[in-house]
C-alpha positions as CSV (number, residue, x, y, z in Angstrom):
1,M,-20.3,-9.1,4.0
2,T,-22.0,-6.7,1.6
3,H,-20.4,-3.4,0.8
4,G,-22.0,-0.3,-0.4
5,T,-21.2,1.4,-3.7
6,L,-17.7,3.0,-3.6
7,R,-17.7,6.8,-4.0
8,A,-14.9,7.9,-6.3
9,A,-13.5,11.0,-7.9
10,V,-11.4,10.9,-11.1
11,L,-8.8,13.6,-11.8
12,I,-7.9,14.3,-15.5
13,S,-5.9,16.7,-17.6
14,G,-6.4,15.3,-21.1
15,T,-8.4,12.9,-23.3
16,G,-10.0,11.1,-20.4
17,S,-9.7,7.7,-22.1
18,N,-9.2,5.9,-18.8
19,L,-12.2,7.8,-17.3
20,K,-14.2,6.6,-20.2
21,A,-13.1,3.0,-19.5
22,L,-14.4,3.4,-15.9
23,I,-17.7,4.9,-17.0
24,D,-18.2,2.1,-19.5
25,A,-17.5,-0.5,-16.9
26,V,-19.9,1.0,-14.4
27,E,-22.7,1.2,-17.1
28,A,-22.0,-2.4,-18.1
29,G,-22.5,-3.4,-14.4
30,K,-18.9,-4.5,-14.0
31,L,-18.0,-2.0,-11.3
32,K,-20.0,-1.2,-8.2
33,L,-18.6,2.3,-8.4
34,N,-20.2,5.7,-8.1
35,I,-18.1,8.4,-9.8
36,V,-19.4,11.3,-7.9
37,R,-17.1,13.9,-9.5
38,V,-14.5,14.5,-12.2
39,I,-12.0,17.2,-11.6
40,S,-9.8,18.7,-14.3
41,N,-7.1,21.3,-14.0
42,R,-7.7,22.2,-17.7
43,E,-10.9,23.7,-19.0
44,D,-10.2,22.4,-22.5
45,A,-9.5,18.8,-21.4
46,A,-11.2,16.6,-23.9
47,G,-12.2,14.1,-21.2
48,I,-14.7,16.5,-19.7
49,R,-17.2,15.5,-22.5
50,H,-17.1,11.9,-21.2
51,A,-18.2,13.1,-17.8
52,A,-20.9,15.4,-19.3
53,T,-22.3,12.5,-21.4
54,A,-22.5,10.3,-18.3
55,Q,-24.0,13.2,-16.3
56,I,-21.2,13.2,-13.8
57,P,-20.5,16.6,-12.0
58,V,-17.4,18.3,-13.3
59,S,-15.2,20.8,-11.5
60,I,-12.7,22.8,-13.4
61,I,-10.0,23.8,-10.8
62,S,-7.3,25.4,-12.9
63,H,-3.9,25.7,-11.5
64,K,-3.5,29.0,-13.4
65,T,-6.0,30.8,-11.1
66,F,-4.1,30.0,-7.8
67,P,-0.8,31.6,-6.6
68,D,0.9,28.3,-5.7
69,R,0.6,24.5,-5.7
70,E,-0.6,24.4,-2.0
71,T,-3.6,26.7,-2.5
72,H,-4.6,24.9,-5.7
73,D,-4.4,21.5,-4.0
74,A,-6.4,22.9,-1.1
75,A,-9.2,23.8,-3.4
76,I,-9.3,20.2,-4.8
77,V,-9.2,18.8,-1.2
78,E,-12.2,20.9,-0.2
79,T,-14.2,19.6,-3.2
80,L,-13.2,16.0,-2.5
81,Q,-14.1,16.2,1.1
82,Q,-17.5,17.8,0.3
83,D,-18.2,14.8,-1.9
84,Q,-17.2,12.3,0.8
85,V,-14.9,10.6,-1.7
86,E,-13.5,7.2,-0.7
87,L,-11.2,6.6,-3.7
88,I,-9.4,9.1,-5.9
89,V,-8.2,8.0,-9.3
90,L,-5.5,10.0,-11.1
91,A,-6.2,9.2,-14.8
92,G,-3.8,11.2,-16.9
93,Y,-3.7,14.0,-14.3
94,M,-0.6,15.9,-15.3
95,R,0.1,17.8,-12.0
96,I,2.5,16.9,-9.3
97,L,0.5,16.9,-6.0
98,S,1.8,18.6,-2.9
99,E,2.9,16.5,0.1
100,S,0.1,17.7,2.2
101,F,-2.4,16.6,-0.4
102,T,-1.0,13.1,-0.6
103,L,-0.8,12.7,3.1
104,K,-4.4,13.6,3.5
105,F,-5.5,10.8,1.2
106,T,-2.9,8.2,2.0
107,G,-4.2,4.8,1.0
108,R,-7.2,6.3,-0.9
109,M,-5.5,7.7,-4.0
110,I,-4.2,5.7,-7.0
111,N,-2.4,6.6,-10.2
112,L,-2.0,4.8,-13.5
113,H,1.6,5.1,-14.9
114,P,2.7,3.8,-18.3
115,S,5.8,1.9,-17.3
116,L,6.7,-1.1,-15.2
117,L,7.5,0.8,-12.0
118,P,10.0,1.4,-10.5
119,L,11.4,1.8,-14.0
120,H,10.9,5.0,-15.9
121,K,9.2,7.3,-13.4
122,G,7.9,10.6,-14.9
123,L,7.3,11.5,-18.5
124,D,8.3,10.0,-21.9
125,T,8.2,6.5,-20.7
126,Y,7.9,4.7,-24.1
127,N,11.0,6.4,-25.6
128,R,12.9,5.8,-22.4
129,A,12.0,2.1,-22.4
130,L,13.2,1.8,-26.0
131,Q,16.4,3.7,-25.3
132,S,17.1,1.5,-22.3
133,G,16.8,-1.6,-24.5
134,D,14.0,-3.0,-22.3
135,R,12.6,-6.3,-23.5
136,E,9.2,-5.5,-22.1
137,T,7.2,-2.6,-20.8
138,G,3.7,-2.0,-19.5
139,A,1.6,-0.1,-17.1
140,S,1.5,0.1,-13.3
141,I,-1.1,1.3,-10.8
142,H,0.3,2.5,-7.5
143,F,-0.8,4.2,-4.4
144,V,0.1,7.9,-4.6
145,T,2.7,9.3,-2.1
146,A,4.7,12.4,-2.0
147,G,7.4,11.0,-4.3
148,L,6.8,11.2,-8.0
149,D,5.5,7.8,-9.2
150,S,7.1,6.3,-6.1
151,G,4.2,4.9,-4.1
152,P,3.7,1.2,-3.4
153,V,2.7,-0.6,-6.7
154,I,-0.6,-2.5,-6.6
155,S,-0.8,-4.0,-10.1
156,Q,0.8,-4.2,-13.5
157,I,0.2,-5.4,-17.0
158,R,3.1,-6.2,-19.4
159,I,3.8,-6.3,-23.1
160,P,6.9,-7.3,-25.0
161,V,9.0,-4.7,-26.8
162,L,9.2,-5.7,-30.4
163,P,12.2,-5.0,-32.7
164,T,9.9,-2.9,-34.9
165,D,8.4,-0.9,-32.0
166,D,8.6,2.9,-31.6
167,A,6.9,5.1,-29.0
168,T,3.7,5.3,-31.1
169,S,3.3,1.6,-31.6
170,L,4.0,0.9,-27.9
171,S,1.4,3.4,-26.9
172,A,-1.2,2.0,-29.3
173,R,-0.7,-1.5,-28.0
174,L,-0.6,-0.6,-24.3
175,G,-3.5,1.8,-24.3
176,P,-6.4,-0.7,-24.3
177,L,-4.5,-2.9,-21.8
178,E,-4.2,0.1,-19.5
179,H,-8.0,0.4,-19.5
180,S,-8.3,-3.2,-18.5
181,L,-5.8,-2.8,-15.7
182,L,-7.5,0.2,-14.3
183,V,-10.9,-1.4,-14.3
184,A,-9.7,-4.6,-12.8
185,T,-7.8,-2.7,-10.1
186,V,-10.6,-0.4,-9.2
187,E,-12.8,-3.5,-8.9
188,L,-10.6,-4.7,-6.1
189,F,-11.3,-1.4,-4.3
190,C,-15.0,-1.8,-4.9
191,R,-14.8,-5.2,-3.2
192,R,-12.6,-3.8,-0.4
193,K,-10.0,-6.4,-1.3
194,V,-6.9,-4.1,-1.4
195,R,-5.6,-1.7,1.2
196,L,-2.4,0.1,2.2
197,Q,-1.1,-0.4,5.7
198,Q,2.2,1.2,6.9
199,G,3.4,1.5,3.3
200,V,2.7,-2.1,2.4
201,V,0.0,-3.3,0.0
202,F,-2.4,-6.0,1.3
203,Y,-4.6,-8.0,-1.0
204,G,-7.4,-10.2,0.4
205,G,-5.9,-9.7,3.9
206,H,-2.4,-10.8,2.9
207,K,0.7,-8.7,2.2
208,I,1.8,-8.9,-1.5
209,E,5.4,-9.5,-2.2
210,Q,5.2,-8.1,-5.8
211,A,2.6,-6.3,-7.9
212,L,-0.5,-8.2,-9.0
213,Q,-0.1,-9.2,-12.6
214,L,-3.0,-9.0,-15.0
215,K,-2.9,-11.2,-18.1
216,H,-4.0,-9.7,-21.4
217,D,-7.1,-11.8,-21.7
218,D,-8.2,-11.5,-18.1
219,T,-10.7,-9.1,-16.5
220,H,-9.9,-10.0,-12.9
221,F,-6.7,-10.8,-11.0
């Protein structure tokens, strides 16, 4: 069965390094993905330049110009629906989404989080991994639900925590692997290999018992 190119939107707040990884993969022919829009809640987000260079439409929807979270999210929803988006990728998007937003896009929105979920939800994950004495850390991609970083986990990549590590070194080592994890996971969506059904992740038609694990030297699961 042949599938058409997947229509996606990427939401960013900062550097957009993961957005750049997706753009590079598309340009290299590794992803059958059409990034139809990039949305940022910050007009000074450095990642906007990656979208501009790739000639991807950008919408700045600043939370500062709306009275509350619901109306801000509603403006994003309207844009996404106009673009007929099939997949939403949160790539360093630093806003907590309202429940109504997450319900509207159940099974069609994913987030990259720099920890081995369910460990260390929220911010400052590297320091928290170090303070907890974790022997390994990594990154997870999960379906977005109303709970913060609590949606069903699709995939992960792992690195050991070394005795010499600090938050900076962990971030430096994990960053490129996060890009690989994101591209490999989005590729599953492009091939319609992964879906969410009644809160359970299915891969290739089968329920997964634990998150898919990507090895450092792999580009596919």
